[in-house]
Backbone as CSV, one residue per row, in Angstrom:
resi,resn,N_x,N_y,N_z,CA_x,CA_y,CA_z,C_x,C_y,C_z
1,MET,-7.499,12.316,5.145,-6.178,12.781,5.536,-5.199,11.581,5.387
2,LEU,-5.576,10.353,5.692,-4.710,9.202,5.492,-4.409,8.958,4.031
3,GLU,-5.458,9.076,3.174,-5.301,8.858,1.828,-4.321,9.903,1.179
4,LEU,-4.472,11.122,1.605,-3.588,12.193,1.117,-2.132,11.932,1.547
5,THR,-1.934,11.488,2.795,-0.592,11.166,3.262,0.055,9.998,2.449
6,ILE,-0.756,8.926,2.188,-0.217,7.829,1.373,0.119,8.259,0.005
7,PHE,-0.718,9.159,-0.569,-0.433,9.683,-1.908,0.787,10.501,-1.890
8,ASN,1.006,11.368,-0.893,2.289,12.195,-0.755,3.464,11.290,-0.619
9,ILE,3.435,10.228,0.166,4.537,9.319,0.344,4.889,8.708,-1.054
10,GLY,3.868,8.231,-1.737,4.091,7.609,-3.060,4.702,8.544,-4.007
11,ASN,4.238,9.873,-4.008,4.834,10.979,-4.809,6.241,11.141,-4.507
12,LEU,6.598,11.157,-3.204,8.025,11.353,-2.835,8.901,10.173,-3.281
13,LEU,8.355,8.965,-3.170,9.129,7.822,-3.625,9.381,7.871,-5.123
14,GLN,8.367,8.296,-5.868,8.503,8.409,-7.314,9.520,9.424,-7.693
15,LYS,9.531,10.496,-7.038,10.441,11.636,-7.320,11.873,11.249,-6.930
16,GLY,12.038,10.464,-5.819,13.290,10.090,-5.281,13.958,8.965,-6.109
17,PHE,13.133,8.057,-6.536,13.714,6.864,-7.215,13.640,7.079,-8.757
18,GLY,12.885,8.034,-9.230,12.705,8.169,-10.699,11.681,7.259,-11.237
19,GLU,11.561,7.230,-12.613,10.523,6.457,-13.271,10.808,4.939,-13.053
20,LYS,12.017,4.560,-13.366,12.389,3.066,-13.186,12.260,2.603,-11.787
21,GLY,12.717,3.377,-10.803,12.568,3.012,-9.436,11.185,2.924,-8.947
22,ALA,10.295,3.851,-9.435,8.904,3.816,-9.100,8.205,2.580,-9.618
23,ASN,8.655,2.102,-10.803,8.136,0.825,-11.336,8.502,-0.361,-10.402
24,ILE,9.735,-0.316,-9.960,10.252,-1.442,-9.098,9.506,-1.409,-7.768
25,VAL,9.326,-0.197,-7.188,8.606,-0.128,-5.909,7.101,-0.607,-6.119
26,THR,6.551,-0.168,-7.216,5.106,-0.568,-7.495,5.000,-2.075,-7.604
27,LYS,5.876,-2.679,-8.375,5.855,-4.153,-8.491,6.118,-4.888,-7.220
28,THR,7.049,-4.372,-6.395,7.346,-4.962,-5.088,6.266,-4.902,-4.132
29,LEU,5.500,-3.723,-4.072,4.469,-3.547,-3.084,3.059,-4.035,-3.551
30,THR,2.954,-4.354,-4.904,1.631,-4.849,-5.341,1.447,-6.253,-4.786
31,TYR,0.211,-6.445,-4.209,-0.065,-7.719,-3.566,-0.342,-8.756,-4.581
32,ASP,0.229,-9.861,-4.496,0.002,-11.064,-5.269,0.547,-12.262,-4.496
33,GLU,0.563,-13.413,-5.084,0.949,-14.683,-4.374,2.439,-14.607,-4.057
34,ARG,3.262,-13.791,-4.657,4.706,-13.678,-4.422,4.983,-12.344,-3.589
35,PHE,4.036,-11.846,-2.810,4.188,-10.637,-2.091,5.529,-10.669,-1.243
36,MET,6.374,-9.694,-1.447,7.609,-9.560,-0.751,8.510,-10.727,-0.900
37,GLU,8.427,-11.393,-2.012,9.264,-12.557,-2.323,10.717,-12.036,-2.591
38,LEU,11.664,-12.379,-1.710,12.994,-11.907,-1.821,13.945,-12.736,-2.598
39,ASN,13.414,-13.897,-3.064,14.327,-14.808,-3.822,14.128,-14.725,-5.307
40,ILE,13.297,-13.848,-5.843,13.102,-13.699,-7.290,14.316,-13.018,-7.856
41,PRO,14.800,-13.484,-9.022,15.965,-12.864,-9.628,15.810,-11.394,-10.009
42,GLY,16.817,-10.660,-9.922,16.775,-9.276,-10.297,17.138,-9.006,-11.712
43,ARG,17.212,-7.698,-12.093,17.571,-7.351,-13.458,18.672,-6.382,-13.341
44,LYS,19.606,-6.470,-14.318,20.731,-5.541,-14.373,20.301,-4.390,-15.265
45,VAL,20.577,-3.179,-14.759,20.322,-1.972,-15.497,21.491,-1.061,-15.520
46,ASN,21.684,-0.338,-16.532,22.781,0.649,-16.621,22.224,2.006,-16.438
47,ILE,23.017,2.779,-15.642,22.497,4.177,-15.338,23.680,5.150,-15.507
48,ILE,23.399,6.358,-15.697,24.457,7.461,-15.670,24.161,8.381,-14.560
49,PHE,25.198,8.627,-13.740,25.037,9.549,-12.594,26.042,10.712,-12.799
50,SER,25.529,11.889,-12.635,26.325,13.080,-12.911,26.159,14.061,-11.801
51,VAL,27.217,14.776,-11.461,27.172,15.870,-10.530,27.782,17.177,-11.097
52,CYS,27.143,18.255,-10.924,27.612,19.490,-11.430,27.677,20.530,-10.205
53,LYS,28.877,21.056,-10.015,29.030,22.018,-8.957,29.312,23.371,-9.552
54,ILE,28.550,24.371,-9.219,28.652,25.719,-9.683,29.259,26.579,-8.584
55,ARG,30.431,27.102,-8.784,31.001,27.861,-7.708,30.413,29.331,-7.814
56,GLN,30.170,29.868,-6.572,29.564,31.225,-6.458,28.280,31.303,-7.184
57,PHE,27.405,30.309,-6.976,26.063,30.273,-7.725,25.257,31.463,-7.330
58,SER,25.151,31.823,-6.072,24.340,32.974,-5.677,24.772,34.243,-6.335
59,GLU,26.003,34.550,-6.351,26.529,35.748,-6.927,26.278,35.756,-8.454
60,THR,26.380,34.570,-9.094,26.181,34.542,-10.517,24.702,34.781,-10.874
61,THR,23.796,34.149,-10.120,22.308,34.445,-10.367,21.992,35.854,-10.008
62,ASP,22.605,36.437,-9.036,22.308,37.866,-8.790,22.703,38.725,-9.994
63,CYS,23.767,38.392,-10.635,24.180,39.262,-11.828,23.225,39.040,-12.944
64,LEU,22.636,37.822,-13.120,21.756,37.608,-14.231,20.444,38.339,-13.996
C-alpha cells in the first residue's frame, strides 16, 4: 500500500510539472553527495503558457 501511494504521488508530480519538471524533481530527490544542495546553479528555460476559455461550453457540447 505504501509503495502504491508513493507511485501515485510521483505520478501526480509528473503530470503536474510535465516532462521537464519531472526531470528536475527526479534529479533533486535522487540521493547523492549533493542531496538537496540548494547552492548549485540553475538553468534558464523558455516556456509557453496559454489559456483558452470557451463560453457556454456545456451547451456547445450538448449540441454536438
